[in-house]
C-alpha positions in Angstrom: 0.0 0.0 0.0 1.4 3.4 -1.0 -0.1 6.5 0.6 -3.4 4.8 1.2 -3.5 3.3 -2.4 -4.2 -0.4 -2.5 -3.9 -2.1 -5.9 -7.0 -4.0 -7.2 -4.9 -7.1 -7.8 -1.9 -8.4 -5.8 1.4 -7.1 -7.2 5.0 -8.5 -7.3 7.1 -7.8 -4.2 10.3 -7.0 -6.2 11.3 -3.4 -5.8 9.7 -1.1 -8.5 7.8 -4.0 -10.1 4.1 -3.4 -10.6 3.3 -6.6 -12.4 0.5 -8.9 -11.2 1.6 -11.6 -8.9 1.4 -15.2 -10.1 3.1 -17.0 -7.3 3.8 -16.8 -3.6 7.3 -17.1 -2.1 6.8 -18.4 1.4 9.7 -18.2 3.8 10.9 -17.8 7.3 14.0 -16.4 9.0 14.9 -19.2 11.6 16.9 -16.7 13.7 13.9 -14.6 14.5 10.7 -16.5 13.5 9.2 -19.5 15.3 8.8 -22.7 13.4 5.2 -22.0 12.7 5.7 -18.4 11.4 5.5 -17.9 7.6 6.3 -14.7 5.7 5.0 -14.3 2.1 6.4 -12.3 -0.8 4.3 -12.2 -4.0 6.1 -12.7 -7.3 5.4 -12.2 -11.0 6.8 -14.9 -13.4 9.8 -12.7 -14.2 10.9 -12.2 -10.6 10.0 -15.5 -8.8 13.5 -17.0 -9.2 15.2 -13.8 -8.1 13.2 -13.5 -4.9 13.5 -17.2 -4.1 17.3 -17.1 -4.7 17.7 -14.0 -2.6 16.1 -15.8 0.4 17.7 -19.1 -0.2 21.2 -17.5 -0.3 20.6 -16.4 3.3 19.8 -20.0 4.3 16.2 -19.2 4.9 13.7 -22.1 4.4 11.8 -21.1 1.3 9.0 -22.6 -0.9 7.4 -21.3 -4.0 3.7 -22.0 -4.6 1.5 -21.2 -7.6 -1.1 -18.5 -7.0 -1.4 -15.9 -4.2 -1.3 -17.5 -0.8 -1.1 -16.3 2.8 1.5 -19.0 3.5 -0.7 -21.0 6.0 -0.5 -24.7 5.5 2.6 -24.5 3.3 5.4 -26.8 4.5 8.8 -25.2 4.4 11.9 -27.3 3.9 13.7 -28.4 7.1 16.5 -26.3 8.2 20.0 -27.6 7.6 21.2 -26.5 11.0 
């Protein structure tokens, strides 16, 4: 939401991208989030791999699901630590 404006359709979370979101990148930072906590970034087809790789490079458990999701019920990969 920018200055009270909410888009009619969900948009990609990549900076400066205004494309419609097609997938959900569900993740968690194990250092600060409990095992049941899920964060969700929305992604267009062009940026889904960029966002997934950004999170995975930080060793965050991450899963990509088709469509727009709130992340509930999505199983994240087990942590390697």
